[in-house]
Phi, psi and omega in degrees: 000154173303139196289062173276127188291157179281138179241176183287338181280157181303147182298322181295322179291321177298316179298318179297318179295320180294318178298318181298316180296314181295322177296322178295320179292326176298319181287319187275334185087302173209156183195158171278169177297322179295319179294320178297318179300320181290312183290319183278345181071031180246159180287157178301315178300321180294314178300317181299317182291315182295314182295325178298317181291320180289330174294318179299326181279351184081014177284323180247156171241147181238131180230141179278134178294149181285345185086000180248122181294144174062010176071020182266137186289333185257013181281164179284127182298148175289150180272141177098184183288133179299139177280173177242128183263138179251144174209161176293144180288105179253018182254347184230131179291135180236340182229150168262117179263136178230125175250108178268114179241165182300316184266327189215146173249134183236147183227152173191139167286139185237142166280184182288332179238126182238128181262325179220143177293132177214090182279128185268337179225147177206150176208155178296131182291120179290182186253017176209154180296325181294316179293324179294317179297319180296318179291324176299314180298320179295318182292326183286348174295340180264004184245134177278112181265003182297132176080006181277146182266339182177173179246144182232131181231133173258138184223149177278165174102195176267118192236128169271097187293325180294320180275349182066043185224139173273116181279323182200130179223096185303330184252002180209068191297330184295337180291341179290334186265000186241152169265094183300318177302321179292319179300318180289318183297326177298333182270318189257340178066036179216163179302148182229134175237148183240142176221145177294139192298323181286327175295323176296320178297319180295317176298321180294320178294320178297319181292325183267349177225066188296344179285345180262109189253346182221116180196160169253118176265130178238122182248133179250117179215230173295335172226197177226124181221165180222162174211152189244132171240125178233129179052042176076012181230143177291127182287128177259128182272153174300325177254155179284053176246133184237098172046052183285059181297325185296342183257026170273125182288147180244129180301133178087352179270119184251013181284133175288146181248156179296344179281350181104348179269177178237134173094010180298143184296333181291341175290348178259320190244000169290169179302310177298324181294318178296318180295324178295315179297321179295318179296319180294324180290330180283337176055068176112176182086181181289157180296126183286153175259177182296320179296324177299317180295314180300316180295318181298316181293323179295326183273324190246355178081196188278112176283161183298320182297324179287319177301317179297318180294319179293323177298320179296316179296319181296323178299317179294315183293316179298321177299320178296319177299318181295323180285319186279339184073039178246158180232004180236133177240132174252120182256124179230171177099207190289340179295335179291336181279344181281165179307148183306332181300332180291311178298319180298316180296313180299318180298315180296321180293321177297316180299322180297328183267348183275127183298323184295337179295342177288336187244331184209205185261135170251125187251124175245124181232144174266140184214152173288162176284138177232057184289322179298319178298321177294321177296321179297320177298316179298320179298318178297319185286322190252342175255312180289317178238080190291156177252163193296329187283355186275097176288149174083006179246024188284344184232032182293125175220157175303138179292143180290000000 
């Protein structure tokens, strides 16, 4: 574990206090010790001890206030001794982030706080675990791993995060047969943690939009998936299933799905599904690309086949809102790249099906993906402040 010293209080309470403090800093951006104590609901001595240890480890940075409010040169100086502001160390990389996608794998060293995704290396995802590991090793020769505490990987499919295993991946079946953490650890020689890709997106949206504490995130990519955030925390399911909205069957849809079923809604509104519908509507000619679809929609407006597909997706999403008791949907992925009319149509259709819209407002917003930010949050929670179920992380220290 990262070298936080043992204290007289129980280890579980210390971990909870550290998580609370780090979560408060994520929301606030920067704060004084007094502000942290107030927001986190912890005593001044507890805040003082934790922040001192995290400063020694390089987890936090401390800066003296200028004494001028709002950073203006002509403002009236504050009276008294300048305070010291604390923030997460965003100047030094601490984690290696890996995003495994069906088409492409992306890599980047990450600090503790990430504001925008910036992948420094990428390669086409091969079709076997051995080829993927070899390509990973080649790409990492260009990455500085010095001083990193661990590696974090987001993966598609149904993922047992505690066991570090992909149970089922309809669009990337070879990942089911491999131990991805072991493959990565053989290359990097550091602890590895795995998270389901949509859950990483939800954590990333929460980290970059801390004012939004309750939402259903729905991502449209090679498939369609969702993740739930309630009261500022990622919802953990009893089973390792994460918002598998895309595998809800749609009446009248006869398309086979990679999961083995027929009629799943993601066969209509995933990126491949939309391109297939567009090609069928054109009736001949060369296979259209994504740019062709975007251009066609911008010029000709909403075709009937797309409206039907969006209505099907909206029914599934509205049903999830009704079950979960949520009123905000965050839409990410390829639908954000389409003309604004598409998001507007989908949002209106969701509102029509959401029960809360009868009494109040249902909010649908489009957002960029923040997967790297989500991985950094996971790294802080599970590597910096480890939990009991994580075997093999008992001696984590910064690499020399």
